[in-house]
N, C-alpha and C positions, 0 to 999 in steps of 0.2 A: 810630805809627812814622813816621820820616822818612828820606828819602834824604840823601846828603851835601850836596845843594843846598837842603835844607830842605823839599822837596816830600813829600807823604804817600807812604809805601811800604807795600805790602800785607804781611801777616804771612807768615812762612814756615811756621809750625806752629800749629794751633789745636786745643785740647782741647775735645771735645764732652762736657759734663757732664750727660749724659742717656742714655736707652736707647730701645729699641723703634723705632717708625716715625719719630719725629722725629729721632733720632740718625742713622738711615739717610738721611733726607732732607737733613740738614745736610751729612753726609759727601758726598752726591752733588754739592752745589754746590761744596764745597771741592775735590773732585777736578776739576771743570770749570774752576775758577780756578787750578789748579796749586798749591794749598796743601796741605801735608801734614796729615793728620787723625790725631788721637789719640782712641781710644775708651776708655771706662772700663766696668768690669763687676763685678758681684757674683758670688758663687759660683753663683747661680741662672742667670746669663746667660753662663757661661763659653763656651758654643758658640752664642751668639746671633748673629743676622744682622749687627747693627751692629758686633759684634766682628770678624767675618770681613771686612767690607767696609772697615774703617778701615786706614790704613797701619800703625798701631801700636795696641796695646791694653794697658791696665794694669788688673790686679786691684786693687780698692779695698776689698774686705771681704766678709763673709758676706752671705747673702741678705736679711736685714731691711734696709729702706731707711735706717733710722736709723744703721746701722753701715756703710753703703756710699754710696749715692747722695745721702744727706743729710749726709754727713760732710764739712764744709768742709776740715778738716785733711787728710783723705786725698785729696780732689780737688786741693788745692794741692800736695801731695807728688807726685801723678801729673804735674801740669803741670811741676814743677821737674825731675823725673826725665827727662822727654821733651823738654825744651827748648821747650815751648810759650810763645808770646808772648801768646796771647789765649785766652779761655775763652768758648765759646758755650753758654749754659745751656738752650737748647731751650725747652720749656714744662713746667710742673709742677715738682716737686721744689724746686730753689733758684732758679728763673728769676725770681721776684719777691721774692727775699730780699735786703733792703738790706744785711744783715750780710755775706752772701756777696759781693755786689758790692764792698763796702768792703774785705773781706779780699783780694779779687783785686787791687785797686788797691794795697793796702799791700804785697802780695807782688811788685809790679812787673809784674802781668799786666793786660792790657786786658780788661775785662768787655764782651762784645758785647751791649750794651743801654744803657739810660739810666743816669744817675748814681745813686748810692746814695740821695742826697737826694730825687730825683724818685720813685724806687721807694717810699721810706718815705712820702712825702707822698700819692701816689696809692694806695698800699696800705692807707692808713687811710681808709676810706670816708667817715668823718665829716669829717676835715680836707679830703679831696678835694672833697666837696660845697661846703664853705665857700670853698675856693680858687676853684673854677670859677664859683661864684655871683658872687664878687667880680669875675670877668673877664667877666661878662655872659651866662654860659651858664645856661639855665633848668634847674632841678633838681626832683626829685620831692619834694613836701611830706612832711616826716617829722620825727623827733626831732632835737634839736640837742645838741651836747656829747658828750663821750666819757666812758667809765667809769660809765655809768648803772647803777643797781642794778636788780634785778628789779622792784621796786615802781615805780621811775621809768619803766622801760620799759612796764610795764602802764598806768601813768597816761597816758603819751604815746599809747599805742595807743587808749585810751578817748577821749582828746581828739581824735585824728584820726578815730576811728570805724572800726569793722570794715567790710569786711575790711582787714587790714593784713598786711604782709610783714616778718617778722623776718629780719635779715641780719647775718652776722658782719662786723665792721669790717675784719678781715684776711681775705685769701684770696678765693677765688671758686669758680667751677665748680658753684655750687648747693649746696656743702657747708654744712650748718648752716642753710640757709634754711627757714623755716616760714611757710606761708600760714595765717593764723588768721581764721576767719570768726565764731567764737563766743567772746565774752569769757570764758565759763565755763572754757575750757581754756587761757587765756593763761599761767597759772603753769606748767602742765605743758609747754607748747610752748616757753616761754622756757628752762626747765631743759634740755629736749632740745636746743634750738638751741645753748645754751652748751656742752653736753657734746660735741656733734659738732664745733663750732668749735674747742674746746680740743684735741680729738683730731686734727683735720685741720691746724690752723695754730699750735697752741701758744698761742692767744690767744682767750679767750672773750668779748671785748668785742662787744656787739651794738648795732644801731640798729634803728629801726622806721620803715617808710615806708608811705604810702598805697598800697593795692593798686588798680591800674587794671584793671577787668574787660575781658576780651578784648583785651589789649594786643598790640602787635607789637613785636618786639625787633629793632631796627635798629642796626648798629654801623658806625662809620666808621674805615677804615684810615688812619693818619697815618704820615708819614715825615719825620723832622727830622734835620738835620746839625748839626755843631758850629760852623757859621758863620752861624747865625741864619735859615736857610731851613727852612720847614715847609710841607708840602703834604699834601693828602688824596688818597686813591686811590679815592674812591667808597665806596659802602656795601655791606654784606652783610645779607641778610635771614636772621635766626636765630630765627624765631618757632616753628619746629617743635621743641618741647622735651618732655622727659618728666622729671618730678621736677626741674625747673629745669636740666636738662642738655640741651644742644643735640644733636639727632640728625641734622638736615638743615640745610645752609646754602647760600645761593645769592647770586650777584651778577650783575647788580644786582637791587634789589627792584622788584617790579611796583607797589608802593604809591606810590613817590615820582615826582613830576614833576621837571623840570629845576630849577625854582625852589626847591622844597623840598630837593632834593639839594644845591644850592649853599649854601643857608642852613645845613643841618645840617653840611655839610663845613666851612664857615667857623667854626661853633661848635666843632667838633672841633679845628680848628687853634688857636683861642683857648684851649681847654682844655690843649692841648699846650704852648703858649707860657706859660701861667700857672705851669707847674712847671719851666720850662727844659728841656723834654724833648729827648732825643737818641736817634735810632734808630727802629725800627719799633714802633708801639704802636696800640692800638685804643681808641676812645672809644665807649662803649655808651650807647644811648638807649632809652627806653621810649616808644612812640608809640601813642596811641589810634587804633585802626583806622578809626574813624569820622571822624577829623580829623587827618591826618598833619602838618598845620602846627603842631599842639600836641605838641611833643616835649620830653622831659625827660632830662637827664643822669642816668645811673645810676652809672657807674664808669668808670675807665680801667684797662685791662690793659696793664701796662708790659713787654710781651714780645711775642714772636711768638704768633699765635693758631693753634689747631688748624685753623681753617678758612681759613688764608691762601692755600691753592692756588686758591680760586675767584677771589680778587683777582688772583693772578698770571696766570690764564688770560684774564681780560677786559682786563687792562692790558698784558700782555706783559712785565711786570717780574718779576725774580727777587728776592723780598723778602729771602731769606737773603743773597744777594750784596750787596744794598744795606745790610743790617745790617753786614756785614763792611767794606764800603767806608767807611761812616760811622764805624765804630769805629776804622778805620785813619787817620781824619782827613780823608778826601776830602769835598768839597762835593757836594751833589746835582747831578746832571748834567742836570737838567730843572726847569722851573717848572710852576706849577699849570696854566697854559694848555696845556702839552704833554701833560697826562694825558688819555687817551681811553679810554672804556669801549666795547669791541667785543664783540658776541655775548653769550652767557649761559653761566654755569657753575654747576653744582650739585654739592654734596659730601654723601656719606653716611658716617657713622661706623660702622665695623664693630666691634662689641664682643663680648667673651666674656660672654654673658648668655643666659638662657633665657626668651624671651617667654612660653612656656606655663606657666612657674612664676613669673609675676609679675616677670619680668626680673631674677631673682636671678643673681648672678655665677656663671659656670660655669668649668670648668677641664679640663685634660687634655693629652694629647699630640697635636699636629697630625700625623695619619696620612696624610692626602691633602690636597694644596694645589693649587688652581688659581685664580690671580688674573687678573682681566680686563685686557685690553689691546686696542688697536685704534684706529681713527679716532675722535678726540675723547675717548678714555678714558685716564685717568691713575690709577694706584694708588700710594699712599704706604704702605708696609708695612714692618713689622719681622719678618714671619713667614718661616719656611721649614719644609719637612717635617722633623719631629722636634722642633720647638720645643715646649718644655714650658710651658704656660700655667698659672701658679700663682695663688695668692690674695693675694700680697704687694703687687702693683703695680696700677696703673690698668687697668681692663678693656678699654680701647680697643686693638685689635689693628692696625687699618689704616684707611685712608680710600680710598673709591672716588669719583673725581671725573669728571664728564662735561662736555664743552664742546660748544656748537653755535652756529650763527649766530642762533638764537632759543631761547626758553625751551622751546617744545614739543619741539624736537630734543634739547636737553640732557636733558629729562625722559625721553624715549624711550630715549636712549642709556644713561642711568644705570639705568633699570629693567632693560634687557637686560644690562648689566654685572653687576648684582647677581644676576640669574638665573644667570649664568655663574660666579658665585663659589662655590668649593668649599673648605670648611675642615672636613674630617671629623676627628673625634676631640675637637673642642671645639665646644660648642653656641654659635651666634652669632645675631645679630639680622638677618641678611641678608634672609631671607624676609619678615620684618616690615617692613623698610625698603622692600622692593620693593612690597609692598601699600600702604604709606603713600603712596608716590609716585604710585600709581594712584588714590588717593582723589579723588573729584570736587572737593572743596574745594581740595585741593592743586593739582590740574590747573588749576583756575580762578584760583589765586593768592589765594584767600580764606583767609588764614592768621591765626592768633593763637596765643599761647603756651599756651592751654588746649585746642587742637584735638586733639592726640594723646591726652591723658587722656580727653577726651569720647568719642573714637572707638576707643579701644584695643581694646575687646572684639571689634569686628568686624575687627580687623587681625591678631589673634593666632590661629594655628591650634593648637587644643588637642587635637583628635582625630588619631589616626594613620590615614591613608587605607588602605582595604582593599588597594590595590595595593602599599603598603609592606610589609604583612605577607606578601603573596604573594611579593614579591621576597626577603624575609628567609627564607621557607620554601624558596624555590627555591635560594638559596645553600646552605642546609643539605642539601637533597636532592642537589645537585651534589657536595657534599663526601663523600657516602656512595658515590658511584659508583666502581667499581674503576678503577684507572689502569694503564697499560701495555698491551703487546701480548701475544698468546698466550692460553693457557687462562684462563678466568675461573671462579672458584668461584661456582656459582649461588646459594649461600646469602649471598654478599656483595652481590648485586644488590638495590637498594632497590625491588623490584617489588611488595611487599606480599603476595607469595605465602605461603600457610600450608597446612599439612596438614589435610585433612578439611574444607575450607571455601572459600568464595569469597575471592579476594585482598582484602586490606584495605589501602587506601592508607596510606602512611607519613604520620603526623601529627607536627607539631612544636609543643611548648608554647613560647610566646614571651611576652616581656614588655617593654614600653617603660617607662622610669622614670616613676613617679607614676601609672601606669594599671594596671587589672586585667589579669591574664594572659589570653591567648587561645591557642587551639590551631588551627593552620592546616595544611591539606593542600594542596600546590600543585595547582591545578586548571586553570591555563592553560598555554600554551607559554612557554618561557623560554630565555634564553641567558645564561650566566654566564662572565665573564672575571675576570682578577685585579683590574681596576679598574672594571668596569661590570656591571650586571645589566639585562637587557631582558626584560620580561614582557608577554605579551599576554593581557589579561583582558577577557572579554566583548567581544571584537573591538577593543579599544583597546590600543595598544602604549605601554608606559611604560618609560622609560630612566632608570636611577639610576647615580650614581657610588657606589662602594663602597670600604670599607676596614675590615677586621676586622668588627665587628658594627654598623658605621655605614652608612647609606644617605643619599644626598643628591640633591636635585632642585630646580631653580629657586630656589636660595638657602636652601631649608629643609633640615634634616637631622634624622634620627631614629636613635637608638641602640636597636636591638632585640636584646635578649639572650635566651639560652636560659633558660627558666624550669624550675626543679626543683620540682615539686609536692610531692615527699616532704619536702624540706628546708623548704619553706614551711609545710607542715602541722606539722612538728615545732616550728618557731619559734612558730606560733600556739598550739600546746599549751603551750609553755613560758611564754607570756605570756597565757594565757587570762584574760579579764576585765580585762586591763590595756591601756594604750595606750603604745606606744613613741614617744618624741619623737625625730625624726631631724634631722640637719643639713640645712637647706634648700639649702645651697651649700657648696662646699669653702672652708674658712677657718680662723679661729682663735677659740676661745672666749675672750671678754674679760671676761665677768661671769658669776658663778654666785651666785644669790641664795638657794638652798635646799640642804638636806642630806638624806640618806637618813632616812626616818622623819617628815619634816615634812609637816604637813597643808597642802594648797593649795586655793585656790578656783578656780572656772572662770574662765579668762581671766587668771589671775595671771601676771605676768612671772617666768619662772624662770631663763632664760639669755639671753645676748647673744652672737651669732656675728658676727664681722666679717670681711669679705673685700673686697678691691679698694676700700677706702675707704667701704664700705657696712656699716651695722649692721643686723642682723635680730634682733628679739626673739622668742624661743621661749616661748610661753605654755602654761599648763595647758589641755588640751582640756575638762576637767571638774573638779569638786571631787573630791579624793581624797588619796592619800598617796604620797610619793615612795618607790617600792619599790627603784629602782636609780638610781645616778648614776655615769656612766662617764667624766666629764670634769671638769677643773678649769681655772681661769683659765690661759691660755697653751697649752692643748691644741690641737694642729692636727687638724682633722677633715676627712674626705672627705664628699662629697655622699651623703646618705641614711645616714650612719653614725649608729647609735643613741647618743643623748646621755643619755637618762634614760627611766625607765619609771614611769608613774603608774597606781596602782591606784585605780579608781573608789571613791567614798565608801562606797557600800553594801558593796562587796567588802571594803574596808579594815575596815569595822566588823565584818563577819562574821568576818574573819580574826582580829581582836583578841578577839572573843568566844570563838572556838574555842580560841585560845591560853589564855585565862583558864580 
């Protein structure tokens, strides 16, 4: 946009084509700049925080993303209705969709990001590698050419030599990536990678790359304007990953010295220049931890990154503001020599997932919310109390970021911030992240992309501490106490008194998801309020946040429900000798491979449940027969909902013989 004298003019109204924490974060900068913000929402997000914080909000469709947030037509209609001059895509959804960028341009809207051509080029990992290689940027050895068949991919993998990494040519975020160490499973892994890539990006084109053992993931933030200026803003260390998804990011990296930082930064600038880049983008490198001078280009993300806050904190720059200024036609107001990295920042991604259940996606209603703040702490969040976390969208809920004059201070502040995070009603990974940040290797900065997977068992709390059951029993005991002044019916007092015998303390049958039931009688002293429980057990005082049947402490949370032994006994009797297969997470059944009466073998894949972009295969626990099948493709299921019942082979044979 231009003023009458030909100088760039900032937009009056910007539509934010996203949801959740990134939409809230973009709206925050728009408000600070005096720019009117327009939010969009699906039916699932009608009362979401980003909707409430925007100046205006437009409904764009029902809950499924394909009918709302991924609908180019509806997004453009919303922009036209509200008079928006520009569209900020956030990240995810259509942020790296060249078709969307082109459609915005054709509709007379400014896409706050690079050109459609740059998105298309860098979104194709095969073409991207060829382009940056020609610009002198080192790349990871791997397959060449696009459209390779399964057999050609397998041949390339064998030629490179295992271990190799299968990667979708389109998209990112670890979706569809498969690490293959055994040639015997190549065919199965290629098929699985194609299926997930097609589901995530609508494109199942794959490439194969050499796997570098114990690598570090270092990325460089770049910023380019439309006047030929390109700078880098230093690096981010993103080596702490699980299933190829980043969980902790920090800036700067303890691995790099000034010379290596400058060399990698210059390589990133050349990569950006090679595609005529404009806006904020990230060039990702894989770096052998033993020799950081040997770095290889992996890909370029043509959008704002989830982890951009750590760069903002160490540079003092607002990247969203500069995205908007560049999109409006302004030149960068600084040169490379003006960029200074001061202090240290670390970010943790808070996700709706259950570490004790293998990090499966979780869901529910946020009943109690406390987000950290204070000196050196920043929280980017899309949450509020009452938020319904479903299975349709990405599991990331918020980001907790800590800044300090040095890495030790930033680590300490982030651990404390996570300990103070309360998100009751939805299981999250906050406690896991806090323990990860205290791991000796993390504290020492000795990171690699496999560290989390190697150490995960020691970082996940699977058992419920005794004091949690004590607190849950105390809540129930307190609920039985009579309320009000005046006369009290002695029979209503939970004293355990009974006729003809010694008092018998009140006991409560309790059960945490996935664990065997327990019976607890409160034996310590306790204080219960609407939002807290304090129990003193064996001389130690424990304080928990509470909401309904949830208890939380130091970032961990437990849902402890009342257990009905009679109902459980009837259920066991109804399915005696059989195994009920239940949903491991709230989600949607996408594949059903069997029917009632089918014989199945142990370990056979029966169903696929998908939630938050993750597939989970439900397999037969033993050989037998499908006795019940309660779902079909498209069925929405809750966590622990019965999907099917499998009668063991011996029982199935006996039943058939009795029938005969």
